[in-house]
C-alpha positions as CSV (number, residue, x, y, z in Angstrom):
1,M,69.6,29.8,115.6
2,I,67.0,32.2,116.6
3,R,69.7,35.3,116.5
4,K,70.4,34.4,113.1
5,W,66.5,33.8,111.6
6,R,66.2,37.3,113.0
7,A,69.1,38.7,111.4
8,N,67.4,37.5,108.0
9,N,63.3,37.4,109.0
10,G,63.0,39.7,112.0
11,S,61.0,43.0,112.0
12,N,62.7,46.5,112.2
13,N,64.1,47.9,115.2
14,N,63.9,51.3,116.2
15,I,66.1,53.7,115.0
16,I,67.9,56.6,117.0
17,F,68.9,59.3,115.1
18,N,71.5,61.6,116.4
19,Q,70.9,65.0,116.3
20,K,73.3,67.8,115.2
21,I,73.5,70.1,118.5
22,K,73.3,73.6,117.6
23,P,74.8,76.1,119.9
24,G,72.5,78.8,121.8
25,K,69.3,76.7,120.9
26,Q,68.7,74.7,124.5
27,S,69.4,74.2,127.8
28,Q,68.4,70.6,129.7
29,S,67.9,69.6,133.4
30,D,67.4,66.9,135.2
31,Y,67.7,65.0,138.6
32,T,70.1,62.6,139.4
33,S,70.5,60.2,142.7
34,M,73.7,60.7,144.5
35,N,73.2,57.5,147.3
36,E,74.8,55.4,145.4
37,L,78.4,57.2,146.4
38,C,77.6,57.2,150.0
39,I,78.2,60.7,150.7
40,K,78.4,60.8,154.8
41,I,77.9,64.1,156.8
42,K,79.7,63.7,160.1
43,G,79.7,59.5,160.0
44,D,75.9,60.1,159.1
45,K,75.0,59.0,155.2
46,F,73.5,61.8,153.5
47,N,70.7,60.8,151.0
48,H,70.1,63.6,148.1
49,L,69.7,64.3,144.8
50,L,71.6,66.7,142.4
51,F,69.5,69.1,140.7
52,H,71.9,69.0,137.3
53,F,71.8,72.1,134.3
54,M,73.4,72.2,131.1
55,L,74.2,73.5,127.6
56,P,74.2,70.9,125.4
57,Y,76.5,72.2,123.0
58,S,79.1,73.6,125.1
59,K,78.9,71.1,128.1
60,W,78.6,74.1,130.3
61,E,77.1,72.7,133.7
62,Y,75.4,73.5,137.2
63,A,74.7,71.6,139.5
64,S,72.8,72.1,143.2
65,I,72.1,69.7,146.4
66,C,68.4,68.8,146.8
67,Y,66.3,66.5,148.5
68,S,63.0,65.9,146.2
69,E,61.8,66.3,142.4
70,S,59.7,69.2,143.5
71,F,58.7,72.4,141.8
72,D,60.7,74.5,144.1
73,S,63.9,72.2,143.5
74,L,63.4,72.2,139.8
75,S,62.5,76.3,139.7
76,K,65.5,77.5,142.0
77,G,67.9,75.1,140.5
78,Y,67.1,76.4,137.0
79,E,67.0,80.0,138.7
80,D,70.4,79.8,140.0
81,A,71.6,78.2,137.0
82,V,71.0,80.9,134.9
83,W,72.1,83.8,137.0
84,S,75.4,81.8,137.5
85,L,75.6,81.5,133.6
86,G,74.7,85.2,133.1
87,Y,72.1,84.2,130.3
88,V,69.0,81.6,129.2
89,A,68.7,79.5,126.1
90,P,65.4,80.3,124.3
91,E,64.2,76.8,125.2
92,H,64.3,74.6,128.1
93,R,64.2,70.9,128.0
94,T,62.8,68.8,131.2
95,D,62.1,64.9,131.6
96,N,58.7,64.2,132.5
97,L,58.8,65.2,136.0
98,S,55.6,66.3,137.7
99,A,56.7,69.5,139.1
100,A,57.1,70.6,135.2
101,S,54.3,68.7,133.5
102,K,50.5,67.1,134.3
103,K,48.7,64.0,132.2
104,I,45.8,65.2,130.1
105,G,44.3,62.1,128.6
106,S,47.2,60.4,126.9
107,R,49.3,63.6,126.5
108,R,51.2,65.5,129.2
109,I,51.4,69.3,129.3
110,A,53.4,72.2,131.2
111,T,52.1,72.6,134.2
112,D,50.5,76.3,134.9
113,K,53.2,76.9,137.7
114,W,55.8,76.0,135.2
115,K,54.8,77.7,132.1
116,S,54.5,80.9,134.5
117,F,57.8,80.5,135.7
118,M,59.4,79.8,132.3
119,N,57.3,83.0,130.9
120,H,59.3,85.2,133.6
121,Y,62.1,84.5,131.6
122,S,60.7,84.5,128.2
123,V,62.1,80.8,127.7
124,N,60.0,77.9,126.3
125,P,59.9,74.6,128.1
126,T,59.7,71.3,126.4
127,R,59.8,67.8,127.3
128,N,60.9,64.6,126.1
129,N,58.3,61.9,125.0
130,P,57.6,59.5,127.8
131,G,59.5,56.5,128.1
132,K,62.6,58.5,125.8
133,S,65.2,59.6,127.8
134,N,67.4,59.3,124.9
135,E,65.5,62.6,123.9
136,N,67.1,64.5,126.9
137,G,70.5,62.3,126.1
138,S,73.0,65.2,126.5
139,I,71.9,65.5,129.9
140,E,71.8,62.0,130.6
141,K,75.4,61.1,129.7
142,S,76.4,64.3,131.4
143,H,75.0,63.0,134.9
144,D,77.3,59.8,134.3
145,L,80.5,62.0,133.9
146,L,79.5,64.2,136.6
147,K,79.2,61.6,138.7
148,N,82.1,59.6,137.9
149,D,84.1,62.8,138.3
150,I,82.7,63.2,141.9
151,R,83.6,59.2,142.7
152,Q,87.3,59.6,141.7
153,Q,88.0,63.1,143.5
154,L,86.4,61.1,146.7
155,M,88.8,58.5,146.1
156,L,91.8,60.9,145.9
157,R,90.4,62.6,148.6
158,G,90.5,59.5,150.6
159,S,87.3,59.5,152.7
160,S,83.7,60.6,151.4
161,D,82.7,62.0,154.9
162,F,82.3,65.6,155.7
163,N,82.2,67.8,158.2
164,S,79.3,69.7,156.7
165,I,76.8,70.3,154.1
166,A,78.4,73.2,153.0
167,E,81.9,71.7,153.1
168,Y,80.2,69.0,150.7
169,K,78.8,71.9,148.4
170,E,82.3,73.6,148.2
171,F,83.4,70.2,147.0
172,V,81.0,69.3,144.3
173,Q,81.4,73.2,143.5
174,R,85.1,73.1,142.8
175,I,85.0,69.7,140.6
176,I,82.0,71.4,138.4
177,A,84.3,74.9,138.1
178,R,87.2,72.8,137.1
179,R,84.8,70.8,133.9
180,N,83.6,74.1,133.3
181,D,87.0,75.6,132.5
182,S,88.0,73.1,129.7
183,R,84.3,74.5,128.0
184,S,85.1,78.4,127.9
185,N,85.9,78.0,124.2
186,K,82.7,76.5,123.0
187,L,80.8,78.5,125.6
188,L,82.1,81.8,124.5
189,E,80.7,80.9,120.9
190,E,77.4,80.1,122.6
191,L,77.4,83.0,124.7
192,D,76.7,85.1,121.9
193,L,73.7,83.2,120.4
194,L,71.9,83.2,124.1
195,K,69.1,85.7,125.7
196,P,69.8,88.1,128.2
197,L,68.3,87.6,131.9
198,P,65.4,89.5,132.8
199,E,65.5,92.7,135.1
200,R,64.8,90.6,138.5
201,K,64.6,87.3,139.4
202,Y,61.4,85.3,139.7
203,Y,62.0,84.7,143.2
204,A,62.9,88.2,144.3
205,P,63.1,88.4,148.5
206,E,60.5,89.7,150.8
207,I,62.1,92.4,152.5
208,L,61.4,92.8,156.4
209,E,62.5,95.3,158.6
210,L,63.6,93.7,162.2
211,K,64.6,94.3,165.4
212,V,67.0,92.1,167.4
213,T,65.7,91.0,170.6
214,T,67.5,91.0,174.1
215,S,67.9,87.2,173.6
216,S,69.7,87.7,170.1
217,T,67.5,86.8,167.8
218,I,65.1,87.5,165.4
219,R,61.5,86.0,164.0
220,V,60.9,85.4,160.5
221,D,57.8,83.2,159.5
222,Q,57.0,81.6,162.7
223,I,60.7,80.8,163.4
224,T,63.2,81.9,166.2
225,Y,66.4,82.7,164.4
226,S,69.4,83.6,166.6
227,V,72.2,86.5,165.6
228,P,75.5,87.6,166.5
229,S,74.9,89.2,170.3
230,R,76.6,92.4,169.0
231,L,73.2,92.8,167.1
232,I,70.9,93.4,170.0
233,G,69.0,96.4,169.6
234,Y,69.5,97.1,166.3
235,S,67.4,97.4,163.5
236,L,68.2,95.2,160.5
237,R,66.9,94.5,156.8
238,A,65.9,91.3,156.2
239,Y,66.4,89.8,152.4
240,I,64.0,86.8,152.8
241,Y,64.5,84.0,150.0
242,Q,63.7,80.5,149.2
243,G,66.2,79.4,151.5
244,E,68.3,81.7,152.6
245,I,68.0,85.1,155.1
246,K,70.2,87.9,154.2
247,L,70.8,90.5,157.1
248,Y,71.7,94.0,156.4
249,Y,72.4,97.2,158.7
250,G,71.8,100.2,156.2
251,N,73.7,99.1,153.1
252,Q,76.1,97.2,155.1
253,F,76.0,93.5,154.4
254,I,75.9,91.8,157.6
255,C,75.3,87.9,157.6
256,S,73.3,85.2,155.7
257,I,71.4,82.6,157.9
258,A,70.0,79.2,156.3
259,K,66.0,79.9,156.0
260,I,64.3,76.7,157.4
261,D,60.7,75.1,156.9
262,S,58.6,75.7,159.4
263,S,57.1,72.3,159.7
264,K,60.7,71.1,160.7
265,T,61.5,73.2,163.5
266,S,60.4,76.1,165.4
267,A,63.6,77.6,166.1
268,V,67.6,78.0,164.9
269,I,70.3,78.8,167.4
270,N,73.9,78.8,166.6
271,Y,75.5,78.6,169.4
272,R,78.6,80.8,168.3
273,H,76.2,83.7,168.7
274,I,75.4,83.5,172.3
275,I,78.0,81.3,173.7
276,A,80.2,84.1,175.1
277,G,76.9,85.7,177.1
278,L,76.3,82.2,178.3
279,V,80.0,81.5,179.7
280,R,79.5,84.8,181.9
281,K,76.0,83.7,183.0
282,P,76.1,80.1,183.3
283,G,73.5,79.9,185.6
284,A,71.0,80.8,182.7
285,F,71.7,77.6,180.6
286,T,70.0,75.1,182.6
287,N,66.6,76.6,181.9
288,Y,67.5,78.2,178.7
289,Q,64.2,77.8,176.2
290,Y,66.6,76.9,173.5
291,R,68.9,74.6,175.5
292,D,68.6,71.5,173.2
293,H,70.0,73.6,170.6
294,L,73.4,73.9,172.3
295,F,74.6,70.6,171.8
296,P,75.8,70.6,168.1
297,T,76.5,67.0,168.0
298,V,75.7,63.7,170.2
299,A,79.2,63.8,171.4
300,F,78.7,67.2,173.0
301,R,75.3,65.8,174.2
302,K,77.3,62.9,176.0
303,L,79.6,65.3,177.3
304,Y,77.2,67.4,178.8
305,D,75.7,64.5,180.7
306,R,79.0,63.2,181.4
307,L,80.2,66.7,183.4
308,I,76.4,67.1,185.2
309,K,77.0,63.7,186.8
310,T,80.4,63.8,187.6
311,H,80.7,67.6,188.8
312,P,77.1,68.5,190.0
313,V,78.5,71.8,191.4
314,N,80.3,73.2,188.3
315,G,79.7,70.9,185.5
316,T,77.4,73.4,183.3
317,K,80.1,75.8,183.8
318,Q,82.9,73.6,182.1
319,Y,80.5,72.6,179.7
320,L,79.7,75.8,178.4
321,Q,83.7,76.7,178.8
322,I,84.3,73.9,176.5
323,L,81.4,74.7,174.2
324,H,83.2,78.3,174.0
325,L,86.5,76.6,172.8
326,A,84.7,74.5,169.8
327,A,83.1,78.1,169.0
328,V,86.9,80.0,169.0
329,N,88.6,77.3,167.5
330,S,87.6,74.0,165.4
331,E,84.4,71.6,166.4
332,S,85.4,69.0,164.7
333,E,88.5,69.0,166.7
334,V,87.3,69.5,169.8
335,E,84.6,67.0,169.0
336,A,87.2,64.5,168.4
337,A,88.9,65.1,172.0
338,I,85.8,64.6,173.6
339,V,85.3,61.4,171.6
340,I,88.8,60.4,172.6
341,L,88.3,60.9,176.3
342,L,84.7,59.4,176.8
343,E,85.8,56.1,174.9
344,G,88.8,56.1,177.3
345,K,86.6,56.6,180.2
346,I,88.5,59.4,181.0
347,S,86.6,62.7,182.8
348,P,86.5,65.2,179.7
349,T,87.5,68.6,181.5
350,L,88.4,71.4,179.7
351,S,92.1,71.2,180.7
352,R,92.3,67.5,179.5
353,I,90.5,68.7,176.1
354,K,93.0,72.0,175.7
355,E,95.8,69.1,176.5
356,L,94.5,67.3,173.4
357,L,94.3,69.7,171.5
358,Y,97.8,71.2,171.7
359,T,99.0,67.6,171.4
360,Q,97.5,67.4,167.9
361,S,98.6,70.4,166.9
362,K,102.3,69.6,168.0
363,D,102.1,66.1,166.0
364,K,101.1,68.0,163.0
365,T,103.6,68.3,160.0
366,V,105.1,71.2,159.7
367,V,106.2,71.8,156.1
368,H,109.0,74.3,155.2
369,V,109.5,75.6,151.7
370,D,113.0,77.7,150.9
371,Q,112.4,80.8,149.8
372,P,113.7,80.8,145.8
373,V,116.8,82.9,145.0
374,V,115.4,85.0,142.0
375,K,118.9,85.3,140.6
376,Q,118.8,81.3,139.7
377,Y,116.2,82.1,137.2
378,D,118.5,84.9,135.2
379,S,120.6,81.9,133.9
380,L,117.2,80.5,132.0
381,L,116.5,83.8,130.5
382,E,120.3,83.9,129.1
383,L,119.6,80.2,127.7
384,V,116.1,81.8,125.9
385,A,118.2,84.4,124.7
């Protein structure tokens, strides 16, 4: 009855007036939580967000993993997106993020940092009105479609557990690349109307000259990083980006290292860089300054404790040999062998781990593909003719 009365006498409702989207006018970005997909890294739940960027006309999109809606993740996400695209739209729209806007009285205005960042790209920053997410509707809809696509691909993969964040990133990027392939025609229309990038990125790297110490380390922003031991004594040029350090010897690129916030740790030691030296000098391990960094997972720590207890004389040497095995083979496979032996209450010696790895490799299905006979295709050509 009430619904019938409202149909005849009720007040008017708000109308959403769908807009005609014009190419090359605007880009949009926002964050979306991925926690509902229950992504895991080596069994541990990986709580994170996706920074999501798109062009509303062509639907071209970009996404990057982040952990908060901060100015750094917003500006870095936008910068990575437009440099991946190769162009910028003259206007960029966000939600009312505190990273990009602040409240002045009853209004919200762009922060000075966000305006400065947008000015670098000659882009006009805009935002939707508070509580009006439909004004940023293209990116909101795109969130749903992308997350649904990722959900379906996880189902096809059979697991939402990844060996590393890098493996998960690669998984997401493959999905986005496939989605963007279907938008190439509309994107070509749009590219002609977009603006060129500036000569350099806003986050231009700090450049340092660093000498690799005899400990096979370098020091950047109060953090010690390990590098391959072959570089000991070399003077390297380091390009320091917000989340990455790129190392060069002369003009030759050597490697890149993830840059870590100094509030989280004082050292980043990759066991692969130094394990060969420790195998030759096992006595150095016990009091090694960064020893705790040489247990890549909990299973390796349990392995070490077990070996020290059951083999007090050469337990350290055996552990280092097993860690070396993980470095030159597959860490995940060595870890799986360790877990099997520990759970079976079997002494996890190097020989037993090697035996398990050999058994696992034998059990892998061998797929044989016959070499096609090229002449058979000649008959197809005759049919076409």
